[in-house]
N, C-alpha and C positions, 0 to 999 in steps of 0.2 A: 476483412473491413466493413462485414455488412453495419457496422453500427454507426460507421463513418459519417454516412452523411444522413443518422438521426441519433445524434449524442442525446436526447431526451431520454431515448432507451436505454442509456447505462444510467442503471440505479441498482441498489441493493446491496448484499455484503461482495465487494472487490477484495478478494486476498492479495496483499502486496508480500509475494515470495519472498523465503530467505534463499538465498544463494547458496546451493551446496558447493563443497569443497570436495578433493579426496584430502588425505591423510596428509599430503605431502603440499596442499595448499593450491592447488591447479581447480577449477572451475570444472566441478561436476555434470557434465551435460546430461549424462544418462540419467545419475539422480536427478536433477533438475526435470527432465521429461516425467519421471515416477512421480515429480512432487505435483504438475500439472493433472495430471492423468487421475490421482487421487484428488485432487482439490474437484476437478470437474463430476468425479462421481458421490462427491458428498453433496454436491447440491451448489456449491459456492456461485454466486453471480456475474462474476465478472474476474480477471487475473491482472496483478500489477506485476513489475520486478523492479528492481533497483533503485527503489527509495530510501531511507534511511537503514529499513528492514534488513536490504538486502545485500550493505557493505560497499555500496558505489565509490565512495571515497578509495577505497583500497586496491580497487580493480582500472586497468588501465579502459579507451574507449573502444578498443578493439575487441577489448572482452566483452564489457556492456553491452557491444553492438551484438556480437554473436553469442551471446545467453539471451538475446530479445529476439534474434532469428530462430533459436532453439524453440522459445514459448511459444512464438507466433505461429510454428510450422504444428506445432502441438493441439493448439488452443484449436485453431480454423478458424471456423464463424459461428462456432459453437455458443460462446459467451463474449462480452466483449474485453478485447486487450486494449490496457493502459497503462503504458510501461512509461519510469521515468526515466527523463533523457537529459535532465538540468547538469550546470554544473558551473562553476564558479568561474570560469573563464567562455566568454560569449563564442568564441570559434568552436569549442567543443562542444557547447547545448546545439548550434547548427548542424553541427557534422554528426553527433547522437541523434536527435532529432530526425535528420535526413535518412538515414541508415534505418530507421523504425518506421518509418513510415513509407520508405519502400519494401521492408518486411513485411506489410499488411496493416498494421496498427490501428484502432478503429479511435485513439486521441492520446496525445501527450500529456504529462504529467509533467512540469519545468516548475523544478526548482526557483525558491530565491536566489539569486549568489550569494555563497556564502563569507565570512572575512572580513569583504571590503566596508562591509554597512554601508552601502548605498541609498541615498535621501528617496524620498517616495519617489517623486520626479524621475531620479534616473530608475525606480522601479519601472514606474508607467512606461519608458525608454525602453529599457528591455526587453519587457513582452510585449509591447509593441512591436518592436523587430522581430521578435520570435513569430507573432504572429502575420508578421507580412510575409515572410520570410517562405510562410507553410499557408497562402490564404486557405486553400481545401482540408487544411486538417483542424480540428479542434482540438485548442490549445486549455490546459486545466494548468491554475496556479497552483503551488505547492508550498503553502506558508508553515515554516514549522521555527521560529521561533528561535525554540530554548539551542535547537543546533545551529543556527545562520546568524545570531546574532543580530537580526533585523526584520520588521513586523510589516506584513504587506497588510495598509491599513484598509478599511472597509473602504473610505472613500476613493482609494484607487485603485479598489477593485473595482468600481461603479466608474468610475472614467476610462478603464478599461472597455468594461462589459460594452458602456454606449459606445466607445470607438473601435473598437475589433469585433467586427462580425463570427471570427473564428473563436474569440474568445468565451467559450462556455462554461465554465464554472471554477470550482475552487475547491482542494485538499485542506483544512482547515484542522490544524495538531496544535491550537492554542489551549489551553485551559482555561481561558478568558473567554466564558461563555455568551457574557456579550456583543463580543466580538462576531460571532456565532448570526446573532439576531439585527445586530446593526449593517452586516451584509446585506442578508436580504433583507433587511427592510429596504435598504437604497437603491437595489436592484433587483427586486421582485424574486419571486418564484422560480423566472425562467431560467435562471443560476443556477445551474446544478452545486450543491454543496454538499462534501463530505466532510465525515469525521474521520481525524485521524487519530483521535485520544480515546480511550478505549472505555472509558466511563461515561463519553457524552455522546458514545454513537445512538444509544436510544433517544436521550434528549433532543437530541436534534431533530428526530423522526416528528415531534411534536410541533415543530418551528416548521417543516416543510420541507427538510434535507433529503436530499436522495440516496444516502445511504451511508456509508463508512468504507476506508480502508483503513482496518483493523490488523492488529499486529497477532493480535488474537486468532482470526481468523486462518493461521499457519496451524496451530495444533487443534482447533475446533472449529473447521470449517462448518460444517453440519448445523451447528448449534446455533453460529453467528445467521447463515444464511435463514434460519427459522425463525428466531428475532426479528427478523425485518419483516420475514411474510408473515409471523403471525401480527405485528404493529399493522401492516398493509391491510389486511383481513378484517381487522377490528378487534382481536382478540388478545387486547393489550394486559389481560391480565398471563397471559402465557409469554408474551413479552419481556415483561417484568422478573415473572419466574427466571428466565434463561440469562436477564441482565445479570441479576443478583447472583446466579449460580457460578457466570463465569468470575466473579469475582476473586477465588482464587488462582485461576489461570491468568488471569490480567496480572495479578502482584508477582505470580510465578516468571512470566516474563522479564519482569524489570527486578526482579532481585539484584541481581548485574546490571554491566549494559546488553543491553538488547544489539545483537539478537543472539545472543553467547546462549541464555539458558534455554531460550527455546531448540536452538539446534541440539543443544542434549538432550531435550526431550525428541525431538525427530527422528537424531539415532540411534535412542534408547527404544524407541518402537518401530524402528526397521526400516523406517519411510528413506532415508540417505545413508549412505554406510560409513559416512565419517561428521563428526561436530565440530570440524576444523570451523575456526575464525583469522580472519587476519589480521595482523600487525596493525595498529596499538592494541586492538581488543589481546583478550586471553579466554580462555575456555575457563565456565564457573571453579570459581576455588573450594576447597570441601568444606568451610561452613555454609558455604552459597549453594553447593548440592543440597549441602544437607535440608537446608530452606526448601529448595527447588523440589524434593522429594516429598516433604512433607504436604506441599500445596498439589504436585499431583496426584498426592490420595485426595486430597477433597474438592477438586475438580476432576475426577476422574469418571463421572458422570457426564458430563460433558465433551471430554475429550471423543474424536469421529474413529470411528472401527478403522483399522486397519490391512486388513484382512484382501488377500490378494495382493497387495501393492507393498509388501516388503520385499527389501532387495536382499537378494541372494548371503547366506550366513547370518542372519539378522530375524531379530525375534523368530 
């Protein structure tokens, strides 16, 4: 947790891991450890788990906490670890954040409470409560209105940033690019802003964003990391080349509901033993698989090598 005291160092491509399950639906901790090792070997700048890509809604708080402990043990202090610890219920969010803090995380990613559609004042109170409960833990908001039915307004982000010393950033998963700009304008670049929208990852860097938490890093971690480092080093043409080269893989991930397509790719490449997704999701349909295979071929150049990380009996 060496980055906990310096959240400004949490930058770059943060991979939001898919949670592997066994064929019968149990959390596959061996598979999860394998994914972490592969991500680190591929040059990923940080690790997350438990966000939308990790199927948190289909898991118990105990399962999520155990997965966080598994990842924390494997990551160590090599890169920042920023797991998602939110829930629709405040007591669950506090319980999971406490477990994650004790596991040694660097910051907690807390989603806006979903389904209830709280007001902006209610969202302010929600995040202020979390921040006050964990004053020594950096807190990052996770704004994903397409899944939660509520949008954390830029003004509310700024209010939290002014009011809570440990409110350090936000993952913006909104296609409204003006929203990114307004958040940074109101808060200044001291606020860490990550993109959760794949095709806005590179554009955000031009505004001064801290990086991205992109599902694409699940299958192309090296390319995602290089896109960030190329931009930061001034090689903007290389960064744009990777951005456009990743288009087929981005489309692949959303042929059907994320993370089912990506899990299929991870299984086919031998990184996990099963592409199982929990209900209400299902594995890709035949039509979906045909499209996934086509897009996988188009983006093959940007898939990260898996040699040395395939599970027994795979690839």
